C-alpha positions in Angstrom: 20.3 0.2 13.1 18.0 3.2 12.9 16.1 3.9 9.8 14.7 7.3 11.0 16.0 9.2 7.9 14.5 6.6 5.6 11.2 6.8 7.5 11.1 10.6 7.3 11.8 10.5 3.6 9.2 7.9 2.9 6.6 9.8 4.9 7.2 13.1 3.1 7.5 11.5 -0.3 4.2 9.6 0.1 2.5 12.7 1.5 3.6 14.8 -1.5 2.5 12.1 -4.0 -1.0 12.0 -2.4 -1.4 15.6 -3.3 -1.2 14.7 -7.0 -3.4 11.6 -6.6 -6.1 13.5 -4.8 -6.1 16.1 -7.6 -6.6 13.3 -10.2 -9.1 11.5 -8.0 -11.4 14.5 -8.0 -11.5 14.8 -11.8 -13.5 12.8 -14.2 -10.7 12.3 -16.8 -8.1 10.2 -15.2 -6.1 9.3 -18.4 -6.7 5.6 -18.1 -4.5 3.2 -20.1 -4.4 -0.6 -20.1 -1.2 -2.5 -19.3 -0.1 -5.7 -20.9 -2.0 -7.7 -18.2 -5.1 -5.6 -18.9 -5.0 -3.9 -15.5 -5.6 -0.1 -15.6 -3.0 2.6 -15.1 -3.9 6.3 -14.7 -2.1 9.6 -14.9 -2.1 9.4 -11.1 0.0 6.2 -11.1 2.6 7.7 -13.4 2.7 11.1 -11.7 3.0 9.7 -8.1 5.7 7.2 -9.2 7.7 10.0 -10.7 7.5 12.2 -7.6 8.4 9.4 -5.2 11.3 8.0 -7.2 12.8 11.5 -7.9 12.9 12.0 -4.1 14.4 8.6 -3.4 17.1 9.2 -6.1 17.9 12.6 -4.6 18.4 11.2 -1.0 19.4 7.6 -1.6 21.0 7.6 -5.1 22.5 4.1 -4.8 19.3 2.3 -3.7 17.4 0.1 -6.1 13.7 0.6 -6.7 10.9 -1.9 -7.6 8.1 0.2 -9.0 4.9 -1.0 -10.5 4.9 1.3 -13.6 7.2 2.0 -16.5 7.1 4.9 -19.1 7.2 3.2 -22.5 3.6 4.1 -23.2 4.2 7.7 -22.2 7.2 8.0 -24.5 4.9 7.2 -27.4 2.3 9.7 -26.3 4.0 13.2 -25.8 0.7 15.0 -25.1 -0.1 12.6 -22.2 3.4 13.0 -20.9 3.0 16.8 -20.9 -0.4 16.4 -19.1 1.2 14.3 -16.4 4.2 16.6 -16.0 1.9 19.6 -15.5 0.4 17.7 -12.5 3.9 16.7 -11.2 5.0 20.3 -11.4 2.0 21.5 -9.4 2.4 18.9 -6.7 4.7 20.4 -4.1 4.6 20.5 -0.4 3.6 23.9 1.1 6.4 23.7 3.6 9.6 24.9 1.9 11.9 22.9 4.1 10.0 19.6 3.6 9.9 20.2 -0.1 13.7 20.9 -0.2 14.3 17.7 1.7 12.8 15.8 -1.2 15.0 17.6 -3.7 12.4 20.1 -4.9 10.4 19.8 -8.2 11.1 17.4 -11.0 13.0 19.3 -13.6 11.3 18.5 -16.9 9.4 15.8 -18.9 12.6 13.8 -19.7 13.5 13.7 -16.0 10.0 12.6 -15.1 10.1 9.7 -17.6 13.6 8.7 -16.4 12.3 8.7 -12.8 9.3 6.5 -13.7 11.6 4.0 -15.5 14.0 3.9 -12.6 11.6 1.5 -10.8 12.8 -1.4 -12.9 14.9 -3.3 -10.3 14.4 -7.1 -10.3 14.3 -7.1 -6.5 16.0 -9.8 -4.5 17.4 -10.6 -1.1 20.6 -8.5 -1.2 21.0 -4.8 -0.6 18.6 -1.9 -0.2 15.4 -2.0 -2.3 12.4 0.3 -2.2 9.1 -1.3 -3.2 6.6 1.3 -4.6 3.0 1.1 -5.6 2.1 4.7 -6.6 -1.7 4.0 -6.7 -2.6 0.7 -5.0 -6.2 -0.2 -5.8 -6.4 1.6 -9.2 -9.8 0.2 -9.8 -11.0 1.6 -6.5 -9.3 4.9 -7.5 -11.3 4.9 -10.7 -14.6 4.1 -9.2 -14.2 6.6 -6.4 -13.3 4.1 -3.6 -10.4 3.5 -1.4 -6.8 3.5 -2.7 -3.3 3.9 -1.2 0.1 5.3 -2.1 2.5 2.6 -0.8 6.2 2.7 -0.2 8.5 0.3 1.7 12.2 -0.2 2.2 13.5 -3.8 2.0 17.0 -4.5 3.2 18.5 -7.9 2.5 14.9 -9.3 2.0 13.6 -7.9 5.3 11.1 -4.9 5.3 12.5 -2.2 7.5 10.3 0.8 6.7 6.7 1.0 5.4 4.4 3.9 4.7 0.8 4.0 3.4 -0.9 7.2 2.3 -4.7 6.6 2.4 -6.5 9.8 1.3 -10.0 8.4 1.7 -9.8 6.7 5.1 -11.0 8.7 8.2 -8.3 10.4 10.2 -10.0 9.1 13.4 -8.4 5.8 14.4 -11.5 4.9 16.3 -13.9 5.3 13.3 -15.7 2.1 12.5 -14.4 0.1 9.5 -16.2 1.1 6.4 -15.6 1.2 2.6 -17.3 4.6 2.5 -15.2 7.5 1.3 -17.6 10.5 2.0 -17.5 13.2 4.6 -15.0 15.4 6.3 -11.9 14.4 8.3 -10.3 12.0 5.8 -6.7 11.4 4.8 -4.3 9.4 6.9 -0.6 8.3 6.8 0.3 5.0 8.3 3.9 4.2 9.0 6.2 1.8 10.7 9.9 1.1 11.1 11.2 -2.3 12.2 11.1 -2.8 16.0 9.8 0.8 16.5 6.1 0.3 16.4 3.4 1.7 14.0 1.9 5.2 13.8 -0.9 7.1 12.1 -1.1 10.8 11.4 -3.4 13.1 9.3 -2.3 13.7 5.8 -1.2 17.3 5.4 -0.2 19.6 2.5 3.1 20.8 4.0 5.1 19.5 6.9 4.2 16.2 8.6 1.6 16.2 11.3 2.5 14.6 14.7 2.2 10.8 14.6 0.6 8.6 17.3 1.1 5.0 18.1 -1.5 2.5 16.8 -2.1 -1.1 17.9 -4.3 -3.9 16.8 -7.5 -4.4 18.8 -7.6 -7.3 21.2 -10.0 -9.9 19.9 -11.4 -11.8 22.9 -14.3 -13.4 21.0 -13.4 -14.4 17.5 -17.1 -14.6 16.6 -17.3 -10.8 17.0 -14.4 -10.1 14.8 -14.6 -7.8 11.7 -12.8 -8.9 8.6 -12.0 -7.1 5.5 -11.2 -8.4 2.0 -10.6 -7.2 -1.5 -13.4 -5.8 -3.6 -12.2 -7.6 -6.8 -13.1 -11.3 -6.9 -10.2 -11.8 -9.3 -7.8 -10.8 -6.4 -9.2 -12.9 -3.6 -11.5 -15.9 -3.2 -14.7 -14.5 -1.6 -16.3 -17.9 -1.4 -13.5 -19.4 0.6 -13.3 -16.4 2.8 -17.1 -16.5 3.5 -16.7 -20.2 4.5 -13.8 -19.4 6.9 -15.9 -16.7 8.5 -18.8 -19.1 8.9 -16.6 -21.7 10.5 -15.2 -19.1 12.9 -18.7 -18.1 13.8 -18.4 -14.6 12.4 -21.8 -13.4 11.3 -20.9 -9.7 10.6 -20.7 -9.0 6.9 -17.2 -8.5 5.6 -16.0 -5.0 4.6 -14.7 -5.0 1.1 -12.3 -2.3 0.1 -9.5 -1.8 -2.4 -5.7 -1.5 -1.7 -3.5 -1.7 1.4 -5.9 0.6 3.2 -7.1 -2.8 4.6 -3.7 -3.3 6.3 -3.8 0.2 7.8 -7.4 -0.3 9.0 -6.7 -3.5 10.9 -3.4 -2.2 12.3 -5.3 0.6 14.1 -8.1 -1.6 15.3 -10.8 -0.5 13.0 -11.0 -4.1 11.7 -9.6 -7.3 13.0 -8.8 -9.8 10.2 -7.6 -9.5 6.6 -7.9 -12.5 4.3 -6.7 -12.6 0.7 -6.9 -16.2 -0.4 -5.6 -17.4 -3.7 -7.9 -17.6 -6.7 -5.5 -19.5 -8.9 -2.5 -21.8 -8.1 -0.3 -19.9 -10.5 -1.0 -16.4 -9.3 1.9 -14.5 -7.7 1.3 -11.5 -5.5 3.5 -8.4 -6.2 5.8 -7.3 -3.4 4.6 -3.6 -3.7 1.1 -4.7 -2.9 2.0 -6.0 0.6 5.5 -4.9 1.8 4.4 -1.7 3.6 1.2 -3.1 5.0 2.9 -6.3 6.2 5.3 -4.3 8.4 2.7 -1.9 9.7 0.4 -4.7 10.9 3.3 -6.6 12.5 4.6 -3.5 14.2 1.1 -2.8 15.5 1.0 -6.2 17.2 -0.3 -8.4 14.4 0.8 -11.5 12.6 1.0 -11.7 8.8 1.5 -15.0 6.9 0.5 -16.7 3.7 -2.3 -19.2 3.6 0.1 -22.0 4.7 1.4 -20.1 7.7 4.7 -18.9 6.2 6.0 -15.4 6.6 5.8 -13.4 3.4 9.1 -13.5 1.5 10.0 -10.1 0.1 13.4 -11.2 -1.1 12.3 -13.5 -3.9 12.2 -10.8 -6.6 9.3 -8.6 -7.8 6.7 -11.1 -6.7 5.9 -13.2 -3.6 6.7 -16.3 -5.6 7.1 -18.6 -2.5 3.8 -17.5 -0.9 0.1 -18.1 -1.6 -2.4 -15.8 -0.2 -2.3 -13.5 2.9 -3.7 -14.0 6.4 -3.4 -11.0 8.8 -4.8 -11.0 12.3 -3.9 -10.1 15.9 -1.2 -12.5 17.2 -3.4 -14.0 19.8 -6.0 -15.3 17.3 -3.8 -15.8 14.2 -3.3 -19.5 15.0 -7.0 -20.1 15.3 -7.7 -18.4 12.0 -4.9 -20.4 10.3 -6.4 -23.7 11.4 -9.6 -22.9 9.7 -7.9 -21.5 6.6 -5.9 -24.6 6.2 -8.9 -26.8 6.7 -11.0 -25.0 4.2 -8.3 -24.8 1.5 -7.2 -28.3 2.2 -10.6 -29.7 1.4 -10.6 -28.2 -2.1 
């Protein structure tokens, strides 16, 4: 079955949402709130979620959506709601046909709040479910680092479409892996559809740019591999990852960056390995933090599993409850990396 319409919709919806996030990124006042788990949320998160969900509801009204944010705090803060709506209203694609495909602008504040709250699906392994992270890597977003707008379609528990909008990554697929966000030529859309390969293209303000196929880089000598990991120590065990690198003979320093920009980076060969090892036994990863990146890496010729070698299960609800950690690598060396991962974690 072809998912070309879903892929086109996801690409345009993510591209439009990045216009809003970039506007917020380049301002000092990002309207930061704290959620119940003390993680930050910004006006960029709310605005991007509203834009994407409104487009999905216009084109696929019967699909379920698992979104990271909800609007209760905005309903208690009308002035902040108005501030976000002003951003949403200004964030339209310059290409009229592309904008119309997405259903045009969000009508009013109430429609915006309803769209944000429409991401409340419990997930599961039946039916069509979109997984959305409007600003993945919010702490990176706040500190001026990498972040991504992430959207994936999951059908009966299997990821069929994945799109990542990474405004601060270089457009050049051959650019060396770096957490740096400065300079010209930045802003890239990564995408994949099941069994159709993965692509990258420059982010645009109107119609989509032409996409080109990307593949993971062949790693002939594991000691020369570059691996990336999360910036936040609370998200991933830096100590275990350093020990795994040492045992693999990797001497190059890891590149730490926020968000699923790491998945896109290794998918196009800018990096080689992505390790996200559990810091607590009870921690459950969220599906919106991995669904798009998982598919993009696998369609680019990589392998993505948890730290026990199991495929990530996106049909278990809003979290990856049956998985612990993430190991992403080219297929040819994934088994080698897994042996060391299991050895290091097994000795704890």
